[in-house]
C-alpha positions as semicolon CSV with decimal commas, in nm:
position;residue;x (nm);y (nm);z (nm)
1;X;0,000;0,000;0,000
2;X;0,143;0,339;-0,099
3;X;0,182;0,599;0,175
4;X;0,105;0,970;0,147
5;X;0,376;1,233;0,171
6;X;0,665;1,025;0,035
7;X;0,959;1,153;-0,170
8;X;0,997;1,036;-0,531
9;X;1,315;1,114;-0,726
10;X;1,269;1,066;-1,102
11;X;1,577;1,048;-1,325
12;X;1,495;1,139;-1,686
13;X;1,772;1,236;-1,928
14;X;1,528;1,448;-2,130
15;X;1,268;1,678;-1,977
16;X;1,085;2,006;-2,037
17;X;1,141;2,245;-2,204
18;X;1,250;1,974;-2,449
19;X;0,949;1,816;-2,617
20;X;0,889;1,446;-2,670
21;X;0,713;1,141;-2,538
22;X;0,951;1,074;-2,246
23;X;0,946;1,440;-2,145
24;X;0,566;1,450;-2,153
25;X;0,533;1,126;-1,956
26;X;0,780;1,237;-1,688
27;X;0,614;1,574;-1,641
28;X;0,261;1,438;-1,613
29;X;0,349;1,148;-1,382
30;X;0,544;1,389;-1,161
31;X;0,254;1,633;-1,145
32;X;0,002;1,356;-1,074
33;X;0,217;1,222;-0,789
34;X;0,251;1,575;-0,648
35;X;-0,129;1,617;-0,657
36;X;-0,151;1,299;-0,453
37;X;0,050;1,460;-0,174
38;X;0,404;1,347;-0,254
39;X;0,725;1,543;-0,290
40;X;0,860;1,489;-0,642
41;X;1,208;1,581;-0,767
42;X;1,292;1,536;-1,136
43;X;1,664;1,503;-1,207
44;X;1,744;1,574;-1,570
45;X;2,008;1,718;-1,806
46;X;2,109;2,083;-1,817
47;X;2,123;2,159;-2,189
48;X;2,144;2,535;-2,139
49;X;1,777;2,607;-2,210
50;X;1,635;2,619;-1,855
51;X;1,736;2,700;-1,494
52;X;1,959;2,458;-1,304
53;X;1,696;2,448;-1,029
54;X;1,326;2,512;-1,082
55;X;0,993;2,458;-0,912
56;X;0,711;2,397;-1,159
57;X;0,343;2,474;-1,112
58;X;0,201;2,209;-0,883
59;X;0,516;2,184;-0,673
60;X;0,736;1,954;-0,885
61;X;1,105;2,031;-0,823
62;X;1,356;2,007;-1,109
63;X;1,733;1,969;-1,083
64;X;1,934;1,985;-1,406
65;X;2,280;1,827;-1,407
66;X;2,553;1,980;-1,629
67;X;2,547;1,800;-1,966
68;X;2,656;1,820;-2,325
69;X;2,425;1,726;-2,609
70;X;2,503;1,467;-2,877
71;X;2,303;1,342;-3,179
72;X;2,111;1,663;-3,213
73;X;1,995;1,664;-2,853
74;X;1,886;1,301;-2,849
75;X;2,177;1,180;-2,633
76;X;2,271;1,403;-2,337
77;X;2,604;1,317;-2,172
78;X;2,668;1,438;-1,817
79;X;2,965;1,665;-1,745
80;X;3,099;1,518;-1,423
81;X;3,245;1,848;-1,305
82;X;3,230;2,019;-0,968
83;X;2,881;2,155;-1,029
84;X;2,761;1,803;-1,113
85;X;2,916;1,659;-0,797
86;X;2,772;1,940;-0,583
87;X;2,419;1,887;-0,714
88;X;2,441;1,511;-0,662
89;X;2,562;1,568;-0,305
90;X;2,262;1,794;-0,240
91;X;2,030;1,526;-0,381
92;X;2,196;1,265;-0,159
93;X;2,088;1,468;0,145
94;X;1,719;1,428;0,057
95;X;1,501;1,179;0,249
96;X;1,435;0,956;-0,054
97;X;1,164;0,689;-0,050
98;X;1,152;0,592;-0,419
99;X;1,372;0,627;-0,729
100;X;1,227;0,604;-1,080
101;X;1,449;0,589;-1,390
102;X;1,296;0,667;-1,729
103;X;1,449;0,463;-2,012
104;X;1,745;0,227;-1,992
105;X;1,988;0,352;-2,255
106;X;2,120;0,687;-2,129
107;X;2,431;0,738;-1,916
108;X;2,198;0,955;-1,706
109;X;1,994;0,641;-1,637
110;X;2,303;0,473;-1,490
111;X;2,348;0,777;-1,267
112;X;1,993;0,730;-1,140
113;X;2,048;0,361;-1,074
114;X;2,372;0,437;-0,889
115;X;2,192;0,700;-0,682
116;X;1,927;0,443;-0,586
117;X;2,188;0,182;-0,494
118;X;2,377;0,430;-0,275
119;X;2,054;0,513;-0,092
120;X;1,954;0,149;-0,049
121;X;1,641;0,202;-0,261
122;X;1,520;-0,057;-0,515
123;X;1,480;0,144;-0,839
124;X;1,185;0,124;-1,077
125;X;1,296;0,148;-1,441
126;X;1,039;0,240;-1,707
127;X;1,104;0,143;-2,072
128;X;0,975;0,381;-2,341
129;X;1,075;0,201;-2,662
130;X;0,975;-0,107;-2,856
131;X;1,265;-0,140;-3,104
132;X;1,624;-0,027;-3,139
133;X;1,683;0,341;-3,201
134;X;1,761;0,432;-3,559
135;X;1,958;0,708;-3,728
136;X;1,844;0,608;-4,077
137;X;2,179;0,458;-4,173
138;X;2,235;0,078;-4,156
139;X;2,595;0,105;-4,038
140;X;2,516;0,366;-3,774
141;X;2,207;0,169;-3,667
142;X;2,422;-0,138;-3,600
143;X;2,648;0,076;-3,383
144;X;2,347;0,212;-3,197
145;X;2,215;-0,141;-3,134
146;X;2,559;-0,244;-3,005
147;X;2,558;0,059;-2,775
148;X;2,207;-0,020;-2,646
149;X;2,302;-0,379;-2,561
150;X;2,622;-0,265;-2,393
151;X;2,464;-0,005;-2,169
152;X;2,166;-0,230;-2,089
153;X;2,408;-0,500;-1,974
154;X;2,527;-0,248;-1,717
155;X;2,165;-0,169;-1,625
156;X;2,101;-0,537;-1,552
157;X;2,375;-0,527;-1,289
158;X;2,159;-0,294;-1,077
159;X;1,868;-0,542;-1,081
160;X;1,593;-0,278;-1,125
161;X;1,220;-0,354;-1,120
162;X;1,126;-0,296;-1,486
163;X;0,802;-0,181;-1,648
164;X;0,698;-0,063;-1,994
165;X;0,476;0,230;-2,091
166;X;0,283;-0,012;-2,313
167;X;0,253;-0,388;-2,359
168;X;0,493;-0,373;-2,652
169;X;0,749;-0,180;-2,447
170;X;0,718;-0,435;-2,167
171;X;0,777;-0,716;-2,418
172;X;1,078;-0,535;-2,566
173;X;1,260;-0,555;-2,232
174;X;1,303;-0,930;-2,278
175;X;1,521;-0,858;-2,585
176;X;1,782;-0,730;-2,339
177;X;1,738;-1,004;-2,082
178;X;1,526;-0,788;-1,853
179;X;1,204;-0,915;-1,695
180;X;0,900;-0,688;-1,709
181;X;0,682;-0,661;-1,401
182;X;0,400;-0,501;-1,601
183;X;0,284;-0,176;-1,763
184;X;0,284;0,180;-1,627
185;X;0,085;0,324;-1,913
186;X;0,124;0,651;-2,093
187;X;-0,189;0,860;-2,050
188;X;-0,359;1,194;-2,116
189;X;-0,608;1,432;-1,956
190;X;-0,831;1,431;-2,263
191;X;-1,069;1,708;-2,156
192;X;-0,782;1,935;-2,048
193;X;-0,600;1,875;-2,378
194;X;-0,908;1,974;-2,577
195;X;-0,956;2,277;-2,353
196;X;-0,602;2,399;-2,425
197;X;-0,671;2,448;-2,796
198;X;-0,547;2,783;-2,921
199;X;-0,828;2,796;-3,176
200;X;-0,576;2,858;-3,452
201;X;-0,731;2,792;-3,795
202;X;-0,475;2,595;-3,995
203;X;-0,710;2,538;-4,286
204;X;-0,759;2,910;-4,335
205;X;-0,390;2,990;-4,284
206;X;-0,283;2,754;-4,561
207;X;-0,575;2,793;-4,799
208;X;-0,697;2,437;-4,757
209;X;-1,042;2,386;-4,913
210;X;-1,327;2,303;-4,675
211;X;-1,392;1,971;-4,854
212;X;-1,030;1,853;-4,819
213;X;-0,951;1,549;-4,605
214;X;-0,676;1,661;-4,365
215;X;-0,419;1,410;-4,236
216;X;-0,196;1,543;-3,961
217;X;0,138;1,425;-3,825
218;X;0,281;1,551;-3,495
219;X;0,628;1,455;-3,376
220;X;0,997;1,465;-3,443
221;X;1,099;1,467;-3,808
222;X;1,341;1,174;-3,783
223;X;1,381;0,854;-3,989
224;X;1,228;0,617;-3,732
225;X;0,899;0,807;-3,751
226;X;0,845;0,705;-4,114
227;X;0,857;1,059;-4,250
228;X;0,991;0,958;-4,594
229;X;0,711;0,701;-4,633
230;X;0,453;0,961;-4,534
231;X;0,583;1,209;-4,792
232;X;0,581;0,938;-5,058
233;X;0,223;0,846;-4,962
234;X;0,123;1,211;-5,005
235;X;0,264;1,210;-5,358
236;X;0,077;0,886;-5,437
237;X;-0,257;1,024;-5,318
238;X;-0,204;1,347;-5,506
239;X;-0,138;1,160;-5,831
240;X;-0,431;0,922;-5,787
241;X;-0,690;1,183;-5,686
242;X;-0,678;1,449;-5,953
243;X;-1,055;1,447;-5,929
244;X;-1,269;1,426;-5,617
245;X;-1,194;1,501;-5,254
246;X;-0,833;1,617;-5,210
247;X;-0,613;1,479;-4,931
248;X;-0,380;1,726;-4,759
249;X;-0,100;1,629;-4,517
250;X;-0,008;1,876;-4,240
251;X;0,322;1,785;-4,070
252;X;0,407;1,948;-3,738
253;X;0,753;1,906;-3,590
254;X;1,122;1,969;-3,636
255;X;1,430;1,755;-3,681
256;X;1,686;1,648;-3,941
257;X;1,418;1,565;-4,201
258;X;1,259;1,910;-4,186
259;X;1,423;2,013;-4,519
260;X;1,277;1,704;-4,687
261;X;0,930;1,803;-4,564
262;X;0,972;2,165;-4,668
263;X;1,100;2,067;-5,013
264;X;0,851;1,789;-5,082
265;X;0,734;1,827;-5,443
266;X;0,372;1,756;-5,353
267;X;0,144;2,061;-5,330
268;X;-0,056;1,874;-5,069
269;X;0,215;1,863;-4,801
270;X;0,235;2,155;-4,559
271;X;0,520;2,196;-4,311
272;X;0,403;2,360;-3,988
273;X;0,728;2,347;-3,790
274;X;0,730;2,292;-3,417
275;X;0,397;2,367;-3,250
276;X;0,312;2,448;-2,891
277;X;0,070;2,210;-2,721
278;X;-0,212;2,460;-2,764
279;X;-0,160;2,465;-3,140
280;X;-0,127;2,085;-3,155
281;X;-0,469;2,062;-2,994
282;X;-0,610;2,310;-3,245
283;X;-0,455;2,118;-3,535
284;X;-0,609;1,788;-3,425
285;X;-0,949;1,951;-3,377
286;X;-0,940;2,030;-3,752
287;X;-0,794;1,697;-3,868
288;X;-0,982;1,410;-4,028
289;X;-0,709;1,153;-3,956
290;X;-0,367;1,131;-3,789
291;X;-0,076;0,938;-3,938
292;X;0,188;0,764;-3,724
293;X;0,414;0,547;-3,939
294;X;0,682;0,481;-3,678
295;X;0,904;0,175;-3,664
296;X;0,929;0,209;-3,284
297;X;0,723;0,376;-3,012
298;X;0,681;0,313;-2,643
299;X;0,331;0,460;-2,634
300;X;0,312;0,764;-2,861
301;X;0,173;1,077;-2,696
302;X;0,046;1,187;-3,038
303;X;-0,173;0,876;-3,048
304;X;-0,334;0,971;-2,717
305;X;-0,377;1,330;-2,834
306;X;-0,557;1,229;-3,152
307;X;-0,777;0,998;-2,943
308;X;-0,867;1,290;-2,715
309;X;-1,013;1,471;-3,017
310;X;-1,168;1,159;-3,167
311;X;-0,940;1,161;-3,473
312;X;-0,895;0,814;-3,627
313;X;-0,530;0,710;-3,663
314;X;-0,350;0,547;-3,953
315;X;-0,075;0,373;-3,763
316;X;0,184;0,097;-3,775
317;X;0,169;-0,170;-3,503
318;X;0,399;0,002;-3,254
319;X;0,375;0,050;-2,877
320;X;0,037;0,164;-2,749
321;X;-0,153;0,057;-3,058
322;X;-0,265;-0,272;-2,904
323;X;-0,420;-0,075;-2,620
324;X;-0,578;0,215;-2,809
325;X;-0,660;0,055;-3,146
326;X;-0,755;-0,302;-3,049
327;X;-0,973;-0,353;-3,359
328;X;-1,055;-0,182;-3,689
329;X;-1,344;-0,009;-3,507
330;X;-1,092;0,237;-3,358
331;X;-0,859;0,314;-3,649
332;X;-0,644;0,166;-3,925
333;X;-0,350;-0,052;-3,813
334;X;-0,120;-0,106;-4,111
335;X;0,053;-0,436;-4,193
336;X;0,363;-0,235;-4,292
337;X;0,480;0,122;-4,336
338;X;0,521;0,115;-4,714
339;X;0,404;0,435;-4,889
340;X;0,148;0,242;-5,097
341;X;-0,001;0,087;-4,782
342;X;-0,026;0,426;-4,611
343;X;-0,183;0,585;-4,919
344;X;-0,448;0,311;-4,951
345;X;-0,545;0,341;-4,582
346;X;-0,575;0,719;-4,597
347;X;-0,782;0,705;-4,916
348;X;-1,015;0,447;-4,761
349;X;-1,087;0,683;-4,471
350;X;-1,132;0,981;-4,705
351;X;-1,385;0,783;-4,908
352;X;-1,583;0,676;-4,600
353;X;-1,616;0,989;-4,383
354;X;-1,894;0,846;-4,167
355;X;-1,688;0,534;-4,097
356;X;-1,394;0,756;-4,001
357;X;-1,616;0,952;-3,762
358;X;-1,740;0,629;-3,601
359;X;-1,383;0,517;-3,542
360;X;-1,302;0,855;-3,388
361;X;-1,597;0,844;-3,150
362;X;-1,506;0,494;-3,031
363;X;-1,142;0,596;-2,982
364;X;-1,235;0,906;-2,781
365;X;-1,460;0,705;-2,550
366;X;-1,185;0,449;-2,490
367;X;-0,916;0,703;-2,403
368;X;-1,144;0,896;-2,169
369;X;-1,253;0,581;-1,986
370;X;-0,913;0,414;-1,951
371;X;-0,604;0,634;-1,994
372;X;-0,586;0,900;-1,721
373;X;-0,276;1,029;-1,541
374;X;-0,435;0,966;-1,203
375;X;-0,473;0,598;-1,290
376;X;-0,109;0,580;-1,402
377;X;0,008;0,760;-1,086
378;X;-0,177;0,503;-0,874
379;X;0,000;0,226;-1,066
380;X;0,337;0,398;-1,015
381;X;0,270;0,417;-0,641
382;X;0,194;0,046;-0,627
383;X;0,502;-0,039;-0,834
384;X;0,729;0,165;-0,607
385;X;0,574;0,018;-0,292
386;X;0,635;-0,334;-0,425
387;X;0,995;-0,242;-0,513
388;X;1,052;-0,113;-0,161
389;X;0,907;-0,431;-0,013
390;X;1,157;-0,630;-0,216
391;X;1,460;-0,428;-0,106
């Protein structure tokens, strides 16, 4: 049984103001735990874009350790200088009840596991992936896989209690010889997300006809998200639908593939750049479908956000899909991420608008009934209490 007023220290290499699934998960779990009466300290990387110490709305404390950024910000590496040692010493003075480590493949994660060991606390490690990371280059991807196996071998030495943010993430842990104790699901406050909409009118801004079928994408513009396949699918639908209802793709995000999006020869691809959460909500409120052609996800936040607005997804079978799109009544799960497959699925939705709306309604009901942050926070409390009982 979890106790009130305990101290949770969460190690997460990436955190706000950076944007991404891990950052979003860490922030919302931390805030939900704080609402439940706990003290929560997030320990993350100082990438020069936020204060070293900060107290967020709701009482969550943030400590940022000196770090340098590799791979375009995707791999923070701690600077073990005097400032780093001083901050760790201050953290060591806290009365710590629980230590949570988000993801297994950062050096920062090892720092969290070491911190837990030194305090005599059994750590809870939460996996956020469901396949190896990719840089879009076969040789580099082999090096990344080698790195992941190497650092995870070190993680195993700490004997953490492991969970996934989705069933697929939990299953992925076995690839590294780690046992999963269950799922600590990603979630969303659906009503709050809808209420945050900026009201921005993307259709009007970009001259999109009222009859157009709008497919949105929200996320990093990186190879593992299937951006090239999505752009190719847009070109296929443009060529095949010279007559009838046009299909327009709105891509929101930034990353190394941003030039490819901006220079796509299709007139029906619009690059929106990075959007604030309020604008993401507005975009989804005006979308007819959401595309997620990833090769790996833990449990994509964008999938939960489209569900909050009742927007049917066109998605590959990555983490979270089993939970949110269990059948064809909730969206289109693709057998592969080939451009032709994506194009056919999008066209099928465009040609059956009432069917798409039915899928969206079912999806919205499911997310509102099942995937709340309070429910995830309760599960985190139980997981940490069980870890403590084992230590």
